C-alpha positions in Angstrom: -159.6 5.6 -10.1 -161.5 4.9 -6.9 -159.2 7.2 -4.9 -159.9 10.0 -7.4 -163.6 9.3 -7.3 -163.4 9.3 -3.5 -161.6 12.6 -3.5 -164.2 14.1 -6.0 -167.0 12.9 -3.8 -165.3 14.4 -0.8 -164.8 17.7 -2.7 -168.5 17.7 -3.6 -169.5 17.0 0.0 -167.4 19.8 1.2 -168.8 22.1 -1.5 -172.3 21.0 -0.4 -171.5 21.7 3.3 -170.1 25.1 2.3 -173.3 25.9 0.3 -175.5 24.8 3.2 -173.4 27.0 5.5 -173.8 30.0 3.1 -177.6 29.4 2.8 -177.8 29.3 6.6 -175.9 32.5 6.9 -178.1 34.1 4.3 -181.2 33.0 6.3 -179.8 34.4 9.5 -178.9 37.6 7.8 -182.4 37.9 6.4 -184.0 37.2 9.8 -181.7 39.8 11.5 -182.5 42.3 8.8 -186.3 41.7 9.4 -185.8 42.1 13.1 -183.8 45.3 12.6 -186.5 46.7 10.2 -189.3 45.9 12.6 -187.4 47.6 15.5 -186.7 50.6 13.3 -190.3 50.8 12.2 -191.5 50.6 15.8 -189.1 53.4 16.8 -190.4 55.6 13.9 -194.0 54.8 14.8 -193.3 55.8 18.5 -191.7 59.0 17.5 -194.5 59.9 15.1 -197.1 59.0 17.7 -195.4 61.2 20.3 -195.2 64.0 17.8 -198.9 63.8 17.0 -199.8 63.6 20.7 -197.7 66.7 21.4 -199.5 68.5 18.5 -202.9 67.5 19.8 -202.0 68.7 23.3 -200.9 72.0 21.9 -204.1 72.3 19.9 -206.2 71.3 22.9 -204.4 73.9 25.1 -204.7 76.7 22.5 -208.5 76.0 22.1 -209.2 75.4 25.8 -209.0 79.2 26.4 -211.3 80.0 23.6 -213.8 77.4 24.9 -213.7 79.1 28.3 -214.2 82.5 26.6 -217.1 81.2 24.5 -218.7 79.7 27.6 -218.4 83.1 29.4 -219.9 84.9 26.4 -222.8 82.4 26.2 -223.4 82.9 30.0 -223.5 86.7 29.6 -225.8 86.5 26.6 -228.2 84.2 28.6 -228.2 86.6 31.5 -229.1 89.5 29.2 -231.9 87.5 27.5 -233.3 86.4 30.9 -233.3 90.0 32.1 -235.1 91.1 28.9 -237.8 88.4 29.4 -238.1 89.3 33.1 -238.5 93.0 32.2 -241.1 92.3 29.6 -243.0 90.2 32.1 -243.0 92.8 34.7 -244.0 95.5 32.2 -246.9 93.6 30.7 -248.3 91.5 33.5 -250.8 94.1 34.7 -252.2 94.6 31.2 -252.5 90.8 30.6 -254.3 90.2 33.9 -256.7 93.1 33.2 -257.5 91.7 29.7 -258.1 88.3 31.1 -260.4 89.6 33.9 -262.3 91.8 31.3 -262.9 88.7 29.2 -264.1 86.7 32.1 -266.1 89.4 33.9 -267.6 91.3 31.0 -269.8 88.7 29.3 -272.1 89.6 26.5 -275.0 87.2 26.4 -275.4 86.0 22.7 -276.7 82.9 21.0 -274.0 80.5 19.8 -273.2 80.9 16.2 -274.3 77.3 15.4 -277.6 77.9 17.1 -278.1 81.0 15.0 -277.6 79.0 11.8 -280.0 76.3 12.9 -282.8 78.9 13.5 -282.2 80.7 10.2 
């Protein structure tokens, strides 16, 4: 009976080795699948990133012209406003100087309003 027990033990040991081998293969398979999934995800991320960068560059390029156009329009509008202000200055400066000189030169001697109240 010891030979049969010995053979049974040997069979169990072989089965255990086979199971350990199967578990090890499953672990290696899982690790490989994780590595493959990470690599695939990295590739997809890179493609998506490149696509979004291209979209942004296209958007930037399409709006760069409108930015230049807007800047030109603002510059022109500023020139027009500056010219209007200069024209108004040149038109009215003589009148303003005359009014100021009239106020300074033509003095009417009167009592101050507070002094008038105090006397009343």
